C-alpha positions in Angstrom: 36.3 148.0 34.2 33.1 150.8 33.6 33.5 152.7 37.0 30.2 154.7 35.7 28.5 151.2 35.0 29.4 150.0 38.8 25.7 150.5 40.5 25.7 151.6 44.4 22.3 150.2 46.7 21.2 150.0 49.9 23.2 146.3 51.1 20.4 143.5 51.3 20.5 140.2 53.4 21.5 137.9 50.1 24.7 140.0 50.3 25.7 138.0 52.7 27.9 135.8 51.1 29.5 138.1 48.5 30.9 140.4 52.0 31.9 137.5 53.6 34.3 136.1 50.7 35.5 140.0 49.8 36.5 140.2 53.2 38.2 137.1 53.7 40.1 137.5 50.7 41.1 140.4 52.2 42.5 139.1 55.5 43.1 135.9 54.5 40.5 134.2 57.4 36.8 133.9 58.1 35.5 136.5 60.1 31.5 134.7 59.8 30.5 134.8 63.4 31.7 139.1 63.1 29.3 139.5 59.9 27.1 137.3 61.3 26.6 139.7 64.0 26.7 143.1 61.9 24.2 142.0 59.1 21.9 141.1 62.4 22.1 144.3 63.8 22.9 147.0 60.5 21.5 144.9 57.8 18.0 142.8 58.8 16.8 144.0 62.3 13.8 146.5 61.8 15.3 148.3 64.8 18.2 149.9 62.8 17.4 152.4 59.5 19.1 151.0 56.8 22.8 152.7 56.1 25.0 149.6 54.6 25.5 149.6 51.0 26.9 147.8 48.3 28.7 148.3 44.8 27.9 145.7 42.3 29.0 145.4 38.3 26.7 145.7 35.8 26.4 141.5 35.6 25.3 142.2 40.0 28.6 141.1 41.3 29.0 142.5 44.8 32.5 144.4 44.1 32.8 146.4 47.4 30.6 147.6 50.8 30.3 149.8 53.6 28.4 149.5 56.8 27.8 151.8 58.8 24.8 152.9 61.3 23.4 155.9 63.1 23.4 156.4 66.4 20.0 156.6 68.3 19.8 158.4 70.8 17.0 158.9 74.2 13.4 157.4 73.4 14.0 156.0 70.2 15.5 159.4 69.2 17.7 159.6 65.9 20.7 161.9 66.3 22.5 163.6 64.0 26.0 161.5 63.8 26.7 158.1 62.8 28.9 155.8 62.2 30.9 153.9 59.2 31.7 150.1 60.7 33.5 148.4 57.7 34.2 149.6 54.4 35.9 146.6 51.9 36.7 146.9 48.3 37.6 143.3 46.2 41.1 143.5 45.8 41.1 142.8 42.5 38.8 146.1 41.8 41.1 148.2 44.1 42.5 151.7 43.1 39.4 152.1 40.4 37.5 154.6 42.0 34.9 151.8 44.2 35.7 153.0 47.3 34.9 156.8 46.8 32.1 155.3 45.5 30.4 153.3 48.5 31.6 156.5 50.8 30.3 159.0 48.5 26.8 158.1 48.1 26.9 156.5 52.3 27.1 160.5 52.7 24.5 161.3 50.3 22.2 158.4 52.2 22.5 159.6 55.7 22.0 163.4 54.6 19.2 162.2 53.4 18.7 161.3 57.0 19.4 164.2 58.5 23.2 163.0 59.7 25.6 165.8 59.6 28.7 163.8 61.3 30.3 160.6 60.4 32.7 158.6 63.1 35.0 155.4 62.1 37.9 153.7 64.1 41.6 153.2 62.5 44.3 150.9 63.6 46.7 153.7 64.2 49.1 151.8 62.1 47.0 150.8 59.7 48.3 153.8 57.4 47.4 152.6 53.5 43.6 153.2 55.9 44.2 156.3 57.4 45.2 157.6 53.9 42.0 157.0 52.5 40.0 158.3 54.8 42.7 161.4 54.8 41.4 161.6 51.6 37.5 161.8 52.1 37.9 164.3 54.0 38.1 162.8 57.6 40.1 164.6 60.3 41.3 163.3 63.9 38.3 163.3 66.2 38.4 165.7 69.8 38.4 162.2 71.3 41.0 159.2 71.6 39.9 156.1 72.6 42.0 154.7 75.4 42.5 150.9 76.5 43.9 149.5 79.0 44.9 145.5 79.6 43.8 143.6 83.2 
């Protein structure tokens, strides 16, 4: 595959099935309810500035995606912070630079919107994803996420 032929574009409502298929391929389970919520909130809602992207080949097949959002502060004023919610590349197309293209274009797009910082969460034992984010200049933040079961 020629990485130069990969196109990164804003995610659209009609990308839902392709996104769901990639996620199911990775996790071996359907998260339809999860993606229904994500698409309604971050892709189709008029309350959010579009930030989510897909990577597609020259035949318009979706090979990967990134879902993110701007943090909205008081009175609907956008802050200089965004979150990277989900990133995935079809396992058949990994290790070819698609994830790097997605994350770089995501950052370029966010910069045009005035964003200066991007947050994401990773399970502490997901070394592959931690390594990917480290390679893409993410560092541990000053905040530690704590949880207690009750």
